[in-house]
ZANUMI-722620 format. One record per atom (N, C-alpha, C): x, y, z; residue in three letters. Coordinates in steps of 0.05 Angstrom, whole numbers, plus 32768, in hexadecimal, padded with zeros to 4 digits. Layout:
<c1=X&c2=Y&c3=Z&res=ala>
...
***
This chain:
<c1=7EA2&c2=7FFB&c3=8091&res=met>
<c1=7EB2&c2=7FF4&c3=807A&res=met>
<c1=7EBD&c2=800E&c3=806F&res=met>
<c1=7ED7&c2=800E&c3=8069&res=ala>
<c1=7EE5&c2=8025&c3=805F&res=ala>
<c1=7EF6&c2=801C&c3=8047&res=ala>
<c1=7F01&c2=8030&c3=8039&res=ala>
<c1=7F12&c2=802B&c3=8022&res=ala>
<c1=7F2E&c2=8035&c3=8028&res=ala>
<c1=7F41&c2=8024&c3=8023&res=tyr>
<c1=7F5D&c2=802A&c3=8028&res=tyr>
<c1=7F6F&c2=8024&c3=8010&res=tyr>
<c1=7F82&c2=8036&c3=800B&res=phe>
<c1=7F97&c2=8030&c3=7FF8&res=phe>
<c1=7FB0&c2=802B&c3=8008&res=phe>
<c1=7FBC&c2=8014&c3=8005&res=ile>
<c1=7FD2&c2=800C&c3=8017&res=ile>
<c1=7FEC&c2=800A&c3=8007&res=ile>
<c1=8000&c2=8019&c3=8010&res=asp>
<c1=801A&c2=8017&c3=8003&res=asp>
<c1=802A&c2=8000&c3=800E&res=asp>
<c1=8041&c2=7FFB&c3=8002&res=ser>
<c1=8052&c2=7FE4&c3=8009&res=ser>
<c1=805C&c2=7FE6&c3=8026&res=ser>
<c1=8064&c2=7FFE&c3=802E&res=ser>
<c1=806F&c2=8001&c3=8049&res=ser>
<c1=805C&c2=7FF8&c3=805F&res=ser>
<c1=8042&c2=7FFD&c3=805A&res=ala>
<c1=802E&c2=7FF5&c3=806E&res=ala>
<c1=8026&c2=7FD8&c3=806A&res=ala>
<c1=8022&c2=7FD0&c3=8051&res=leu>
<c1=8018&c2=7FB5&c3=804C&res=leu>
<c1=802C&c2=7F9F&c3=8055&res=leu>
<c1=8045&c2=7FA5&c3=8054&res=ala>
<c1=8059&c2=7F92&c3=805D&res=ala>
<c1=8054&c2=7F89&c3=807A&res=ala>
<c1=8048&c2=7F9A&c3=8089&res=lys>
<c1=8042&c2=7F94&c3=80A5&res=lys>
<c1=802D&c2=7F7E&c3=80A8&res=lys>
<c1=801E&c2=7F79&c3=8093&res=arg>
<c1=800A&c2=7F63&c3=8094&res=arg>
<c1=8019&c2=7F48&c3=8093&res=arg>
<c1=8030&c2=7F47&c3=8086&res=tyr>
<c1=803D&c2=7F2E&c3=8080&res=tyr>
<c1=8056&c2=7F28&c3=8091&res=tyr>
<c1=8062&c2=7F3D&c3=809B&res=val>
<c1=807B&c2=7F3B&c3=80AB&res=val>
<c1=8077&c2=7F4A&c3=80C5&res=val>
<c1=807D&c2=7F3E&c3=80DB&res=thr>
<c1=8078&c2=7F4B&c3=80F5&res=thr>
<c1=8089&c2=7F64&c3=80F7&res=thr>
<c1=807B&c2=7F7A&c3=80FA&res=glu>
<c1=8088&c2=7F94&c3=80FE&res=glu>
<c1=8077&c2=7FA3&c3=8112&res=glu>
<c1=807D&c2=7FBD&c3=8116&res=thr>
<c1=806D&c2=7FCE&c3=8127&res=thr>
<c1=8051&c2=7FCE&c3=811C&res=thr>
<c1=803E&c2=7FC9&c3=812E&res=asp>
<c1=8021&c2=7FCB&c3=8127&res=asp>
<c1=8018&c2=7FB7&c3=8112&res=asp>
<c1=8025&c2=7FA0&c3=8111&res=thr>
<c1=801B&c2=7F8B&c3=80FE&res=thr>
<c1=7FFE&c2=7F84&c3=8104&res=thr>
<c1=7FF7&c2=7F83&c3=811D&res=his>
<c1=7FDB&c2=7F7B&c3=8124&res=his>
<c1=7FC7&c2=7F8F&c3=8119&res=his>
<c1=7FCD&c2=7FA8&c3=811A&res=trp>
<c1=7FBB&c2=7FBD&c3=810F&res=trp>
<c1=7FB7&c2=7FB9&c3=80F1&res=trp>
<c1=7FCD&c2=7FB4&c3=80E3&res=met>
<c1=7FCB&c2=7FB0&c3=80C6&res=met>
<c1=7FBC&c2=7F96&c3=80C0&res=met>
<c1=7FC0&c2=7F81&c3=80CF&res=gln>
<c1=7FB2&c2=7F68&c3=80CB&res=gln>
<c1=7F94&c2=7F6C&c3=80CF&res=gln>
<c1=7F8D&c2=7F7C&c3=80E3&res=ala>
<c1=7F70&c2=7F81&c3=80E8&res=ala>
<c1=7F64&c2=7F91&c3=80D2&res=ala>
<c1=7F72&c2=7FA6&c3=80C9&res=leu>
<c1=7F68&c2=7FB7&c3=80B4&res=leu>
<c1=7F64&c2=7FA8&c3=809A&res=leu>
<c1=7F76&c2=7F95&c3=8094&res=thr>
<c1=7F75&c2=7F87&c3=807B&res=thr>
<c1=7F66&c2=7F6C&c3=807D&res=thr>
<c1=7F5D&c2=7F65&c3=8094&res=asp>
<c1=7F4E&c2=7F4C&c3=8097&res=asp>
<c1=7F35&c2=7F4D&c3=8085&res=asp>
<c1=7F30&c2=7F3A&c3=8074&res=pro>
<c1=7F19&c2=7F3A&c3=8063&res=pro>
<c1=7EFE&c2=7F3D&c3=8072&res=pro>
<c1=7EFD&c2=7F34&c3=808B&res=val>
<c1=7EE6&c2=7F36&c3=809C&res=val>
<c1=7EDF&c2=7F53&c3=80A1&res=val>
<c1=7EF3&c2=7F65&c3=80A1&res=ser>
<c1=7EEE&c2=7F81&c3=80A6&res=ser>
<c1=7EDC&c2=7F8E&c3=8092&res=ser>
<c1=7EDB&c2=7F83&c3=807A&res=gly>
<c1=7ECB&c2=7F8F&c3=8064&res=gly>
<c1=7ED7&c2=7FA7&c3=8058&res=gly>
<c1=7EEF&c2=7FAE&c3=805F&res=asn>
<c1=7EFC&c2=7FC5&c3=8053&res=asn>
<c1=7F03&c2=7FC0&c3=8036&res=asn>
<c1=7F02&c2=7FD5&c3=8026&res=ser>
<c1=7F0C&c2=7FD4&c3=800A&res=ser>
<c1=7F29&c2=7FDB&c3=800B&res=ser>
<c1=7F3A&c2=7FC9&c3=8000&res=leu>
<c1=7F57&c2=7FCC&c3=8002&res=leu>
<c1=7F62&c2=7FCE&c3=7FE6&res=leu>
<c1=7F6E&c2=7FE5&c3=7FE0&res=phe>
<c1=7F7A&c2=7FEB&c3=7FC6&res=phe>
<c1=7F98&c2=7FEA&c3=7FC8&res=phe>
<c1=7FA5&c2=7FDF&c3=7FB4&res=val>
<c1=7FC2&c2=7FDF&c3=7FB1&res=val>
<c1=7FC8&c2=7FE3&c3=7F94&res=val>
<c1=7FDF&c2=7FEE&c3=7F8E&res=val>
<c1=7FE8&c2=7FF0&c3=7F73&res=val>
<c1=7FF9&c2=7FD7&c3=7F6D&res=val>
<c1=7FF9&c2=7FCE&c3=7F54&res=arg>
<c1=8007&c2=7FB5&c3=7F4C&res=arg>
<c1=8024&c2=7FB4&c3=7F56&res=arg>
<c1=8032&c2=7FCA&c3=7F55&res=ile>
<c1=804F&c2=7FCA&c3=7F5D&res=ile>
<c1=8053&c2=7FC2&c3=7F7A&res=ile>
<c1=803E&c2=7FC4&c3=7F8A&res=thr>
<c1=8040&c2=7FBC&c3=7FA6&res=thr>
<c1=8047&c2=7F9E&c3=7FA9&res=thr>
<c1=803D&c2=7F8E&c3=7F97&res=leu>
<c1=8044&c2=7F71&c3=7F98&res=leu>
<c1=8062&c2=7F6D&c3=7F95&res=leu>
<c1=806E&c2=7F7B&c3=7F83&res=val>
<c1=808B&c2=7F79&c3=7F7F&res=val>
<c1=809A&c2=7F83&c3=7F97&res=val>
<c1=8091&c2=7F9A&c3=7FA2&res=glu>
<c1=809E&c2=7FA6&c3=7FB9&res=glu>
<c1=809D&c2=7F93&c3=7FD1&res=glu>
<c1=8086&c2=7F86&c3=7FD5&res=leu>
<c1=8084&c2=7F74&c3=7FEC&res=leu>
<c1=8095&c2=7F5B&c3=7FE8&res=leu>
<c1=8095&c2=7F50&c3=7FD0&res=val>
<c1=80A6&c2=7F38&c3=7FCB&res=val>
<c1=80C3&c2=7F40&c3=7FD0&res=val>
<c1=80CC&c2=7F57&c3=7FC6&res=ala>
<c1=80E7&c2=7F60&c3=7FCA&res=ala>
<c1=80EE&c2=7F64&c3=7FE7&res=ala>
<c1=80DC&c2=7F70&c3=7FF6&res=ala>
<c1=80E1&c2=7F75&c3=8013&res=ala>
<c1=80E3&c2=7F5B&c3=8023&res=ala>
<c1=80D1&c2=7F49&c3=801D&res=ile>
<c1=80D2&c2=7F2F&c3=802B&res=ile>
<c1=80EB&c2=7F1F&c3=8023&res=ile>
<c1=80F1&c2=7F1F&c3=800A&res=ser>
<c1=8109&c2=7F10&c3=8000&res=ser>
<c1=8123&c2=7F1C&c3=800C&res=ser>
<c1=8124&c2=7F37&c3=800E&res=arg>
<c1=813B&c2=7F43&c3=801A&res=arg>
<c1=813E&c2=7F3B&c3=8037&res=arg>
<c1=8128&c2=7F3A&c3=8045&res=arg>
<c1=8129&c2=7F32&c3=8062&res=arg>
<c1=8132&c2=7F15&c3=8064&res=arg>
<c1=812A&c2=7F04&c3=8052&res=arg>
<c1=8133&c2=7EE8&c3=8052&res=arg>
<c1=8151&c2=7EE8&c3=804D&res=arg>
<c1=815A&c2=7EF6&c3=8039&res=lys>
<c1=8176&c2=7EF7&c3=8032&res=lys>
<c1=8187&c2=7F01&c3=8049&res=lys>
<c1=817D&c2=7F15&c3=8057&res=asn>
<c1=818C&c2=7F21&c3=806D&res=asn>
<c1=818A&c2=7F11&c3=8087&res=asn>
<c1=817A&c2=7EFC&c3=8087&res=gly>
<c1=8177&c2=7EEB&c3=809E&res=gly>
<c1=8163&c2=7EF5&c3=80B2&res=gly>
<c1=8153&c2=7F0A&c3=80AB&res=asp>
<c1=813F&c2=7F14&c3=80BD&res=asp>
<c1=8126&c2=7F03&c3=80BD&res=asp>
<c1=8122&c2=7EF3&c3=80A8&res=leu>
<c1=810C&c2=7EE0&c3=80A6&res=leu>
<c1=8118&c2=7EC5&c3=809F&res=leu>
<c1=810D&c2=7EB0&c3=80AB&res=thr>
<c1=8116&c2=7E95&c3=80A3&res=thr>
<c1=810C&c2=7E90&c3=8087&res=thr>
<c1=8118&c2=7E7D&c3=8079&res=pro>
<c1=810D&c2=7E76&c3=805E&res=pro>
<c1=80F0&c2=7E6D&c3=8060&res=pro>
<c1=80E9&c2=7E5E&c3=8074&res=ala>
<c1=80CD&c2=7E55&c3=8077&res=ala>
<c1=80BA&c2=7E6C&c3=807C&res=ala>
<c1=80C2&c2=7E7F&c3=808D&res=asp>
<c1=80B1&c2=7E96&c3=8093&res=asp>
<c1=80AE&c2=7EA8&c3=807A&res=asp>
<c1=80C4&c2=7EAB&c3=806B&res=ala>
<c1=80C3&c2=7EBB&c3=8053&res=ala>
<c1=80B1&c2=7EAE&c3=803E&res=ala>
<c1=80B4&c2=7E93&c3=803B&res=ala>
<c1=80A3&c2=7E85&c3=8028&res=ala>
<c1=8086&c2=7E87&c3=802F&res=ala>
<c1=807F&c2=7E85&c3=8048&res=ala>
<c1=8063&c2=7E88&c3=8051&res=ala>
<c1=8059&c2=7EA4&c3=804C&res=ala>
<c1=8069&c2=7EB8&c3=8052&res=ala>
<c1=8061&c2=7ED4&c3=804D&res=ala>
<c1=805D&c2=7ED9&c3=802F&res=ala>
<c1=806F&c2=7ECF&c3=801E&res=leu>
<c1=806C&c2=7ED3&c3=8001&res=leu>
<c1=8053&c2=7EC5&c3=7FF7&res=leu>
<c1=804E&c2=7EAD&c3=8001&res=ser>
<c1=8036&c2=7E9F&c3=7FF9&res=ser>
<c1=801D&c2=7EAE&c3=8001&res=ser>
<c1=801D&c2=7EB9&c3=8019&res=asp>
<c1=8006&c2=7EC9&c3=8022&res=asp>
<c1=8002&c2=7EE3&c3=8011&res=asp>
<c1=8018&c2=7EF0&c3=800B&res=val>
<c1=8017&c2=7F09&c3=7FFA&res=val>
<c1=800A&c2=7F02&c3=7FE0&res=val>
<c1=8014&c2=7EED&c3=7FD3&res=arg>
<c1=800A&c2=7EE6&c3=7FB8&res=arg>
<c1=7FEC&c2=7EDE&c3=7FB9&res=arg>
<c1=7FE5&c2=7ECF&c3=7FCD&res=ala>
<c1=7FC8&c2=7EC7&c3=7FD0&res=ala>
<c1=7FB7&c2=7EDF&c3=7FD5&res=ala>
<c1=7FC0&c2=7EF1&c3=7FE6&res=asp>
<c1=7FAF&c2=7F08&c3=7FED&res=asp>
<c1=7FAD&c2=7F1C&c3=7FD6&res=asp>
<c1=7FC1&c2=7F1D&c3=7FC5&res=phe>
<c1=7FBF&c2=7F2E&c3=7FAD&res=phe>
<c1=7FA9&c2=7F24&c3=7F9A&res=phe>
<c1=7FA5&c2=7F0A&c3=7F9B&res=ala>
<c1=7F91&c2=7EFE&c3=7F8A&res=ala>
<c1=7F75&c2=7F00&c3=7F95&res=ala>
<c1=7F73&c2=7F05&c3=7FB0&res=ser>
<c1=7F58&c2=7F05&c3=7FBC&res=ser>
<c1=7F50&c2=7F1D&c3=7FCD&res=ser>
<c1=7F63&c2=7F29&c3=7FDB&res=asp>
<c1=7F5C&c2=7F3D&c3=7FEF&res=asp>
<c1=7F5E&c2=7F5A&c3=7FE5&res=asp>
<c1=7F6D&c2=7F5F&c3=7FD0&res=tyr>
<c1=7F72&c2=7F7B&c3=7FC8&res=tyr>
<c1=7F65&c2=7F81&c3=7FAD&res=tyr>
<c1=7F5E&c2=7F9A&c3=7FAA&res=arg>
<c1=7F56&c2=7FA5&c3=7F90&res=arg>
<c1=7F70&c2=7FB1&c3=7F85&res=arg>
<c1=7F7B&c2=7FA3&c3=7F72&res=val>
<c1=7F95&c2=7FAA&c3=7F67&res=val>
<c1=7F91&c2=7FBE&c3=7F50&res=val>
<c1=7F9F&c2=7FD5&c3=7F53&res=ile>
<c1=7F9F&c2=7FEA&c3=7F3F&res=ile>
<c1=7FB6&c2=7FE5&c3=7F2C&res=ile>
<c1=7FB0&c2=7FE2&c3=7F13&res=glu>
<c1=7FC4&c2=7FDE&c3=7EFE&res=glu>
<c1=7FCF&c2=7FFA&c3=7EF7&res=glu>
<c1=7FE9&c2=7FFC&c3=7EF4&res=val>
<c1=7FF5&c2=8015&c3=7EED&res=val>
<c1=7FF0&c2=801C&c3=7ECF&res=val>
<c1=7FE4&c2=8033&c3=7ECB&res=arg>
<c1=7FDE&c2=803C&c3=7EB0&res=arg>
<c1=7FEE&c2=8055&c3=7EAA&res=arg>
<c1=7FED&c2=805D&c3=7E91&res=ala>
<c1=7FFC&c2=8075&c3=7E88&res=ala>
<c1=7FF3&c2=808D&c3=7E98&res=ala>
<c1=7FDA&c2=808F&c3=7E9F&res=thr>
<c1=7FD1&c2=80A6&c3=7EAE&res=thr>
<c1=7FDD&c2=80A7&c3=7ECA&res=thr>
<c1=7FE1&c2=808F&c3=7ED6&res=his>
<c1=7FEE&c2=808E&c3=7EF0&res=his>
<c1=800B&c2=8097&c3=7EEE&res=his>
<c1=8018&c2=808E&c3=7ED9&res=ile>
<c1=8034&c2=8095&c3=7ED5&res=ile>
<c1=8037&c2=80B3&c3=7ED1&res=ile>
<c1=8026&c2=80BF&c3=7EC1&res=ala>
<c1=8027&c2=80DC&c3=7EBD&res=ala>
<c1=8023&c2=80EB&c3=7ED7&res=ala>
<c1=800F&c2=80E2&c3=7EE7&res=gln>
<c1=800B&c2=80EF&c3=7F00&res=gln>
<c1=8022&c2=80EA&c3=7F14&res=gln>
<c1=802D&c2=80D2&c3=7F14&res=ala>
<c1=8043&c2=80CC&c3=7F25&res=ala>
<c1=805C&c2=80DD&c3=7F1D&res=ala>
<c1=8060&c2=80E1&c3=7F04&res=glu>
<c1=8076&c2=80F2&c3=7EFB&res=glu>
<c1=8073&c2=810E&c3=7F06&res=glu>
<c1=805B&c2=8119&c3=7F04&res=ala>
<c1=8056&c2=8134&c3=7F0F&res=ala>
<c1=8059&c2=8135&c3=7F2D&res=ala>
<c1=804F&c2=8120&c3=7F3B&res=leu>
<c1=8053&c2=811F&c3=7F58&res=leu>
<c1=8070&c2=811D&c3=7F60&res=leu>
<c1=807F&c2=810C&c3=7F52&res=ala>
<c1=809C&c2=8109&c3=7F58&res=ala>
<c1=80AA&c2=8124&c3=7F54&res=ala>
<c1=80A3&c2=8132&c3=7F3F&res=asp>
<c1=80B0&c2=814C&c3=7F3A&res=asp>
<c1=80A8&c2=8160&c3=7F4F&res=asp>
<c1=808E&c2=8162&c3=7F55&res=arg>
<c1=8084&c2=8176&c3=7F67&res=arg>
<c1=808E&c2=8172&c3=7F84&res=arg>
<c1=8090&c2=8158&c3=7F8C&res=his>
<c1=8096&c2=8152&c3=7FA8&res=his>
<c1=80B0&c2=8144&c3=7FAD&res=his>
<c1=80BF&c2=813F&c3=7F97&res=ala>
<c1=80D9&c2=8131&c3=7F99&res=ala>
<c1=80D5&c2=8115&c3=7FA5&res=ala>
<c1=80C0&c2=8107&c3=7F9D&res=leu>
<c1=80BA&c2=80EC&c3=7FA7&res=leu>
<c1=80CB&c2=80D8&c3=7F99&res=leu>
<c1=80D0&c2=80C1&c3=7FA7&res=arg>
<c1=80DC&c2=80AA&c3=7F9A&res=arg>
<c1=80C8&c2=80A0&c3=7F85&res=arg>
<c1=80D2&c2=8092&c3=7F71&res=gly>
<c1=80C1&c2=808A&c3=7F5A&res=gly>
<c1=80AA&c2=8078&c3=7F62&res=gly>
<c1=80AF&c2=8063&c3=7F71&res=asp>
<c1=809A&c2=8051&c3=7F79&res=asp>
<c1=8085&c2=805F&c3=7F8B&res=asp>
<c1=808F&c2=8071&c3=7F9D&res=asp>
<c1=807C&c2=807F&c3=7FAE&res=asp>
<c1=806A&c2=8091&c3=7F9D&res=asp>
<c1=8075&c2=809D&c3=7F88&res=ala>
<c1=8065&c2=80AE&c3=7F77&res=ala>
<c1=8050&c2=809E&c3=7F69&res=ala>
<c1=8056&c2=8085&c3=7F60&res=val>
<c1=8043&c2=8074&c3=7F53&res=val>
<c1=802D&c2=806C&c3=7F68&res=val>
<c1=8036&c2=8064&c3=7F80&res=gln>
<c1=8023&c2=805E&c3=7F95&res=gln>
<c1=800F&c2=8075&c3=7F9A&res=gln>
<c1=801A&c2=808D&c3=7F9C&res=leu>
<c1=8009&c2=80A4&c3=7FA2&res=leu>
<c1=7FF6&c2=80AA&c3=7F8B&res=leu>
<c1=8000&c2=80A9&c3=7F72&res=ala>
<c1=7FEF&c2=80AE&c3=7F5B&res=ala>
<c1=7FD8&c2=809A&c3=7F5A&res=ala>
<c1=7FDD&c2=8081&c3=7F60&res=ala>
<c1=7FC8&c2=806D&c3=7F60&res=ala>
<c1=7FB4&c2=8072&c3=7F77&res=ala>
<c1=7FBE&c2=807A&c3=7F8E&res=ala>
<c1=7FAC&c2=8080&c3=7FA5&res=ala>
<c1=7F9A&c2=8098&c3=7F9E&res=ala>
<c1=7FA6&c2=80AC&c3=7F92&res=ile>
<c1=7F96&c2=80C4&c3=7F8A&res=ile>
<c1=7F80&c2=80BB&c3=7F76&res=ile>
<c1=7F88&c2=80AA&c3=7F63&res=his>
<c1=7F75&c2=80A1&c3=7F4F&res=his>
<c1=7F5D&c2=8092&c3=7F5C&res=his>
<c1=7F63&c2=8081&c3=7F6F&res=val>
<c1=7F4D&c2=8072&c3=7F7D&res=val>
<c1=7F3C&c2=8086&c3=7F8D&res=val>
<c1=7F49&c2=8098&c3=7F9B&res=asn>
<c1=7F3A&c2=80AC&c3=7FAB&res=asn>
<c1=7F28&c2=80BD&c3=7F99&res=asn>
<c1=7F32&c2=80C5&c3=7F82&res=asp>
<c1=7F23&c2=80D6&c3=7F70&res=asp>
<c1=7F0B&c2=80C6&c3=7F65&res=asp>
<c1=7F0F&c2=80AC&c3=7F5F&res=ala>
<c1=7EF9&c2=809C&c3=7F56&res=ala>
<c1=7EE3&c2=8098&c3=7F6B&res=ala>
<c1=7EEB&c2=8095&c3=7F84&res=tyr>
<c1=7ED8&c2=8093&c3=7F9A&res=tyr>
<c1=7EC9&c2=80AD&c3=7F9D&res=tyr>
<c1=7ED7&c2=80C4&c3=7F9C&res=ala>
<c1=7ECA&c2=80DE&c3=7F9F&res=ala>
<c1=7EB6&c2=80E2&c3=7F88&res=ala>
<c1=7EBD&c2=80DB&c3=7F70&res=ala>
<c1=7EAC&c2=80DE&c3=7F59&res=ala>
<c1=7E92&c2=80CD&c3=7F5C&res=ala>
<c1=7E94&c2=80B7&c3=7F6A&res=ala>
<c1=7E7D&c2=80A6&c3=7F6E&res=ala>
<c1=7E6E&c2=80AD&c3=7F87&res=ala>
<c1=7E76&c2=80C3&c3=7F94&res=gly>
<c1=7E69&c2=80CB&c3=7FAD&res=gly>
<c1=7E6F&c2=80BA&c3=7FC5&res=gly>
<c1=7E85&c2=80AC&c3=7FC4&res=gln>
<c1=7E8E&c2=809A&c3=7FDA&res=gln>
<c1=7EA0&c2=80A9&c3=7FED&res=gln>
<c1=7EA2&c2=80A0&c3=8006&res=pro>
<c1=7EB5&c2=80AC&c3=8019&res=pro>
<c1=7ED2&c2=80AB&c3=800E&res=pro>
<c1=7EE2&c2=80BC&c3=8018&res=ala>
<c1=7EFE&c2=80BE&c3=8010&res=ala>
<c1=7F0D&c2=80A4&c3=8017&res=ala>
<c1=7F21&c2=809E&c3=8006&res=val>
<c1=7F33&c2=8088&c3=800A&res=val>
<c1=7F4A&c2=8091&c3=801B&res=val>
<c1=7F53&c2=8081&c3=802E&res=thr>
<c1=7F69&c2=8088&c3=8040&res=thr>
<c1=7F82&c2=8079&c3=8036&res=thr>
<c1=7F98&c2=8087&c3=8033&res=leu>
<c1=7FB2&c2=807B&c3=802D&res=leu>
<c1=7FBE&c2=8070&c3=8047&res=leu>
<c1=7FC5&c2=8057&c3=8047&res=ile>
<c1=7FD3&c2=804B&c3=805E&res=ile>
<c1=7FF0&c2=8047&c3=8056&res=ile>
<c1=8001&c2=8054&c3=8064&res=ser>
<c1=801E&c2=8053&c3=805E&res=ser>
<c1=802E&c2=8058&c3=8077&res=ser>
<c1=8045&c2=804A&c3=8079&res=ala>
<c1=8058&c2=804E&c3=808F&res=ala>
<c1=806F&c2=8061&c3=8086&res=ala>
<c1=806C&c2=806D&c3=806E&res=asp>
<c1=8081&c2=807E&c3=8063&res=asp>
<c1=8079&c2=809B&c3=806A&res=asp>
<c1=8088&c2=80A8&c3=807C&res=leu>
<c1=8081&c2=80C2&c3=8085&res=leu>
<c1=8081&c2=80D7&c3=806F&res=leu>
<c1=8095&c2=80D5&c3=805D&res=glu>
<c1=8097&c2=80E8&c3=8047&res=glu>
<c1=807E&c2=80E4&c3=8034&res=glu>
<c1=8078&c2=80CC&c3=802D&res=leu>
<c1=8061&c2=80C7&c3=801C&res=leu>
<c1=8047&c2=80D1&c3=8029&res=leu>
<c1=8044&c2=80CC&c3=8043&res=asn>
<c1=802D&c2=80D5&c3=8051&res=asn>
<c1=802A&c2=80F4&c3=8050&res=asn>
<c1=8040&c2=8102&c3=8054&res=ala>
<c1=803F&c2=811F&c3=8053&res=ala>
<c1=8037&c2=8129&c3=8038&res=ala>
<c1=8042&c2=811D&c3=8023&res=val>
<c1=803B&c2=8125&c3=8008&res=val>
<c1=801E&c2=811E&c3=8002&res=val>
<c1=8015&c2=8107&c3=800A&res=ala>
<c1=7FFA&c2=80FF&c3=8005&res=ala>
<c1=7FE6&c2=8112&c3=8012&res=ala>
<c1=7FEC&c2=811A&c3=802B&res=ala>
<c1=7FDB&c2=812D&c3=8039&res=ala>
<c1=7FDB&c2=8148&c3=802A&res=ala>
<c1=7FF3&c2=8150&c3=8021&res=ala>
<c1=7FF4&c2=8169&c3=8011&res=ala>
<c1=7FE4&c2=8168&c3=7FF8&res=ala>
<c1=7FE1&c2=8150&c3=7FED&res=glu>
<c1=7FD1&c2=814C&c3=7FD4&res=glu>
<c1=7FB4&c2=8147&c3=7FDA&res=glu>
<c1=7FAD&c2=8148&c3=7FF4&res=gly>
<c1=7F90&c2=8147&c3=7FFC&res=gly>
<c1=7F86&c2=812B&c3=8004&res=gly>
<c1=7F97&c2=8118&c3=8006&res=leu>
<c1=7F8F&c2=80FD&c3=800F&res=leu>
<c1=7F8F&c2=80FB&c3=802D&res=leu>
<c1=7F7D&c2=80EB&c3=8038&res=gly>
<c1=7F7E&c2=80E4&c3=8054&res=gly>
<c1=7F94&c2=80CE&c3=8057&res=gly>
<c1=7FA3&c2=80CF&c3=806C&res=val>
<c1=7FB8&c2=80BC&c3=8070&res=val>
<c1=7FB7&c2=80B0&c3=808C&res=val>
<c1=7FC1&c2=8098&c3=808F&res=asp>
<c1=7FC4&c2=808B&c3=80A9&res=asp>
<c1=7FDE&c2=807B&c3=80A8&res=asp>
<c1=7FED&c2=807D&c3=80BE&res=asp>
<c1=8006&c2=806F&c3=80C0&res=asp>
<c1=8003&c2=8058&c3=80D4&res=asp>
<c1=8007&c2=803F&c3=80CB&res=pro>
<c1=8004&c2=8029&c3=80DD&res=pro>
<c1=8017&c2=802A&c3=80F5&res=pro>
<c1=802D&c2=8038&c3=80F3&res=asn>
<c1=803F&c2=803A&c3=8109&res=asn>
<c1=8035&c2=804A&c3=8120&res=asn>
<c1=801E&c2=8058&c3=811C&res=thr>
<c1=8012&c2=8068&c3=8132&res=thr>
<c1=7FFD&c2=8059&c3=8141&res=thr>
<c1=7FF9&c2=8040&c3=813B&res=his>
<c1=7FE3&c2=8031&c3=8148&res=his>
<c1=7FEE&c2=801C&c3=815B&res=his>
***
């Protein structure tokens, strides 16, 4: 059993067939016993990504509806959802400035660092950031987080 912080670029692979969807589905399967952390904004990002694919014709309306239903159900049961707090925003602002990150990526990273710090303070193993965003992965590694890219599996 391991702890993972999953950003939107990786988590989308659980719901929409992409490169290495099977790896993400195995990692996030409740039977795996993994602790799965996401920040609240991930829900919005996933709904937007799936809805855009439906609008563009990359997903049928039925497939999009099923994916959206699964996302919403899993947010209620499978993930430990991190609510964005003022401390996350302050850290995200600093990260965005220091690394020229996009805003949502900075919030994702700030939340991941928060979870990792809490695990370290409790004497728990490090949390791994799962992201398919190469820029975010590089910055996360520079900030001391372990990272894994589902596109490499």
